C-alpha positions in Angstrom: 17.4 -2.6 -47.2 16.1 -5.0 -49.9 12.7 -5.1 -48.3 12.6 -1.4 -48.0 13.5 -0.9 -51.7 10.9 -3.5 -52.8 8.2 -1.8 -50.7 9.1 1.6 -52.2 8.8 0.2 -55.8 5.4 -1.3 -55.0 4.1 1.9 -53.5 5.3 3.9 -56.6 3.5 1.5 -58.9 0.3 1.6 -56.9 0.3 5.4 -57.1 1.2 5.8 -60.8 -0.7 2.9 -62.3 -4.5 3.3 -62.0 -6.5 0.1 -61.4 -10.2 0.7 -61.9 -12.5 -1.7 -60.2 -16.3 -1.8 -60.3 -19.1 -4.4 -60.4 -20.0 -5.5 -63.9 -16.5 -5.4 -65.3 -15.3 -8.4 -67.2 -11.8 -8.3 -68.5 -11.5 -11.9 -69.4 -13.5 -11.8 -72.7 -10.8 -9.8 -74.6 -13.0 -6.9 -75.9 -11.0 -4.1 -77.6 -10.8 -0.7 -75.9 -12.0 2.5 -77.6 -9.5 4.8 -79.3 -8.3 7.6 -77.1 -9.8 11.1 -77.2 -7.2 13.9 -77.3 -7.9 17.0 -75.3 -5.7 20.0 -75.2 -6.9 20.8 -71.7 -9.3 19.2 -69.2 -12.8 19.5 -70.7 -15.7 21.6 -69.4 -19.0 19.9 -68.9 -22.7 20.9 -68.7 -25.4 19.3 -66.6 -28.4 17.9 -68.4 -31.9 18.8 -67.2 -34.3 16.1 -65.8 -31.3 13.8 -65.0 -29.8 12.6 -61.7 -26.8 15.1 -62.1 -25.6 13.7 -65.4 -22.8 15.8 -66.9 -21.9 15.7 -70.6 -18.8 16.9 -72.6 -20.2 19.2 -75.3 -18.5 20.0 -78.6 -17.2 16.5 -79.4 -18.7 13.8 -81.7 -18.8 11.0 -79.1 -21.0 10.6 -76.1 -18.9 11.1 -73.0 -20.6 11.6 -69.7 -19.6 12.1 -66.0 -21.8 10.5 -63.4 -21.3 9.3 -59.8 -17.6 9.9 -59.8 -16.9 8.1 -63.1 -16.4 9.0 -66.7 -18.6 7.0 -69.1 -18.2 6.5 -72.8 -20.3 4.7 -75.4 -18.5 3.2 -78.4 -19.7 0.7 -81.0 -22.6 -0.4 -78.8 -20.4 -1.0 -75.8 -19.9 0.9 -72.6 -16.6 1.8 -71.0 -15.9 3.7 -67.8 -12.8 5.2 -66.1 -11.8 7.6 -63.3 -10.0 9.7 -66.0 -11.4 11.4 -69.0 -8.5 10.5 -71.3 -7.2 7.1 -70.2 -7.8 4.0 -68.2 -11.0 2.9 -70.0 -12.4 -0.5 -68.9 -15.3 -2.4 -70.5 -18.5 -2.3 -68.5 -20.8 -5.2 -69.2 -24.1 -3.3 -68.8 -25.9 -0.1 -69.5 -25.4 2.6 -66.9 -28.7 3.3 -65.1 -28.5 7.1 -65.8 -28.4 6.7 -69.6 -32.2 6.2 -70.1 -32.8 9.6 -68.3 -30.7 11.4 -71.0 -32.8 12.9 -73.8 -31.3 11.7 -77.1 -31.8 15.2 -78.6 -29.6 16.9 -76.1 -27.1 18.0 -78.8 -29.7 19.9 -80.7 -31.0 21.5 -77.5 -27.4 22.5 -76.7 -26.8 24.0 -80.1 -30.1 26.0 -80.1 -30.1 26.9 -76.3 -33.6 25.5 -76.2 -34.8 22.7 -73.9 -38.3 21.4 -74.6 -39.5 24.8 -75.9 -37.8 26.8 -73.1 -34.8 29.0 -73.1 -31.8 27.0 -71.9 -29.1 29.1 -70.3 -26.8 26.3 -69.4 -23.6 26.9 -67.4 -20.3 25.5 -68.4 -18.6 23.8 -65.4 -14.8 23.7 -65.4 -13.1 20.4 -64.8 -11.6 21.4 -61.4 -14.9 22.6 -60.0 -16.7 19.4 -61.1 -14.3 17.1 -59.2 -14.4 19.3 -56.1 -18.2 19.8 -55.9 -20.0 17.0 -57.8 -20.8 15.0 -54.7 -22.0 18.0 -52.7 -24.1 19.3 -55.6 -25.7 15.8 -55.9 -26.6 15.6 -52.2 -28.0 19.2 -52.2 -29.9 18.8 -55.5 -28.0 22.0 -56.5 -28.9 22.2 -60.2 -32.5 21.5 -59.8 -33.0 24.1 -57.0 -30.8 26.7 -58.6 -33.0 27.7 -61.5 -34.1 24.2 -62.8 -30.8 23.4 -64.6 -30.8 26.9 -66.2 -34.0 26.4 -68.1 -36.3 29.4 -67.9 -39.9 28.8 -66.7 -39.4 25.1 -66.7 -41.2 22.6 -64.6 -39.7 19.2 -64.1 -41.6 16.3 -65.6 -43.8 14.2 -63.3 -42.5 10.9 -62.1 -44.9 8.8 -64.2 -43.9 10.7 -67.3 -40.2 10.1 -66.6 -40.8 6.4 -66.2 -42.6 6.2 -69.5 -39.8 8.1 -71.3 -37.2 5.8 -69.7 -39.1 2.8 -71.1 -39.3 4.3 -74.6 -35.6 5.2 -74.6 -34.7 1.7 -73.5 -36.6 0.2 -76.5 -35.0 2.6 -78.9 -31.5 1.7 -77.5 -32.1 -2.0 -78.0 -33.0 -1.4 -81.6 -29.7 0.3 -82.5 -27.7 -1.7 -85.0 -24.4 -1.4 -83.1 -26.1 -2.5 -79.9 -27.6 -5.5 -81.5 -24.3 -6.4 -83.1 -22.5 -6.3 -79.8 -25.2 -8.4 -78.1 -24.9 -11.0 -80.8 -21.1 -11.1 -80.4 -21.5 -11.5 -76.6 -23.9 -14.5 -77.1 -21.5 -16.2 -79.5 -18.6 -15.7 -77.1 -20.6 -17.2 -74.2 -21.3 -20.3 -76.3 -17.6 -20.8 -77.1 -15.7 -23.0 -74.5 -12.7 -20.7 -74.8 -14.6 -18.0 -72.9 -14.6 -20.2 -69.8 -10.9 -21.0 -69.9 -9.8 -17.9 -67.9 -12.3 -18.8 -65.2 -10.9 -22.4 -65.0 -7.4 -21.0 -64.8 -8.4 -18.7 -62.0 -9.9 -21.6 -60.1 -6.7 -23.6 -60.6 -4.7 -20.8 -59.4 -7.0 -20.4 -56.4 -6.7 -24.1 -55.6 -2.9 -23.9 -56.0 -2.8 -21.0 -53.6 -4.9 -22.8 -51.0 -2.3 -25.3 -49.9 0.2 -22.5 -49.6 -2.1 -20.7 -47.2 -3.0 -23.7 -45.2 0.6 -25.1 -45.0 1.6 -23.0 -42.0 -1.4 -24.2 -40.1 -0.4 -27.8 -40.8 3.1 -27.1 -39.8 1.8 -25.5 -36.6 -0.3 -28.6 -35.9 2.7 -30.8 -36.4 4.8 -28.6 -34.2 2.0 -28.7 -31.6 1.8 -32.5 -31.8 5.6 -32.7 -31.5 5.5 -30.5 -28.4 2.7 -32.5 -26.7 4.8 -35.6 -25.9 7.4 -33.3 -24.5 4.9 -31.7 -22.2 3.3 -34.9 -21.1 6.6 -36.8 -20.6 7.4 -35.2 -17.3 4.0 -36.2 -16.0 4.6 -39.8 -16.9 8.0 -39.7 -15.3 6.3 -38.4 -12.1 3.8 -41.2 -12.2 6.5 -43.7 -12.6 8.5 -42.2 -9.8 5.4 -42.1 -7.7 4.7 -45.8 -8.4 8.3 -46.6 -7.6 8.0 -44.8 -4.3 4.8 -46.6 -3.3 6.4 -50.0 -2.9 9.1 -48.4 -0.7 6.4 -47.0 1.6 4.4 -50.2 1.7 7.5 -52.4 2.2 7.7 -51.9 6.0 4.0 -52.8 6.3 4.7 -56.1 4.5 7.7 -56.7 6.8 5.5 -56.1 9.8 2.8 -58.5 8.7 5.1 -61.6 8.9 6.3 -60.4 12.3 2.7 -60.3 13.5 2.1 -63.7 12.0 5.3 -64.9 13.8 4.1 -63.3 17.1 1.0 -65.3 17.0 2.7 -68.7 17.8 4.4 -67.1 20.9 0.9 -66.4 22.2 -0.2 -69.9 21.5 3.0 -71.2 23.2 2.1 -69.1 26.3 -1.4 -70.5 26.4 0.0 -74.0 26.0 2.5 -73.4 28.8 -0.3 -72.1 31.0 -2.5 -75.0 30.2 0.5 -77.3 30.8 1.1 -75.7 34.2 -2.5 -76.1 35.1 -2.4 -79.6 34.1 0.6 -80.1 36.2 -1.0 -78.5 39.2 -4.1 -80.7 39.2 -2.3 -84.0 39.7 -0.6 -82.4 42.7 -4.0 -82.0 44.4 -4.9 -85.6 43.5 -1.8 -86.9 44.9 -2.4 -85.1 48.1 -5.8 -86.6 48.5 -4.5 -90.0 47.7 -1.8 -89.6 50.3 -4.4 -88.7 52.8 
């Protein structure tokens, strides 16, 4: 019952507490999180032209995007991401790759319904439809094929022009005061030895955990070594019993050997007796001749 109750509590925590994980996240440097944005209802979004399906929340003063299944937010030169639009923000130690495809003047284009000199009839996408269809729309290139993101008589920019714009926007981004301030803070923190303490603590914890993981293997080896003599002991007993039985088998042979050795004098005695008889017979002939 205790195990069942403990497992139920863990399952409930795993469902209710979100744990965002993604490459590039560093939670050990102690960077403050952005203030929450209060929404009365899940926000609608619009898709930006000439982007890889980048959605933006219009009508608010901060840059909040949706891309590749994540919500992205830029605050004080730092990037944060989450699976939720109103909570669970985590520091992201990089610039999302989609950001340099976003035109910095998109707010003005949104307000004027004009994109690069063309009428922009954008479509507001509800939150529920976004989460149900964003992956399918991305794979089918839905917004580009369905009327070029809602821009009338618009032709997408060539690939070379897009690359040049990305390079220009990247340079402009690096020149922002808040971005330079954040990069300077990161360099200073990397120089401080205190930044490496969490990594050392993680290594120590990992080293402490290693013996606990390997301890059952050592115990198994010891148990195996303890079992080995028990397995081999009957074999040694059999060998000893076999050796003890061998003399019993060979003992009659040894008893027969002295009998054979004893039998040899009897043969010699017979030969001597025959020789003796012969020797006795010869004088009898000589005596006969002498008598004659």
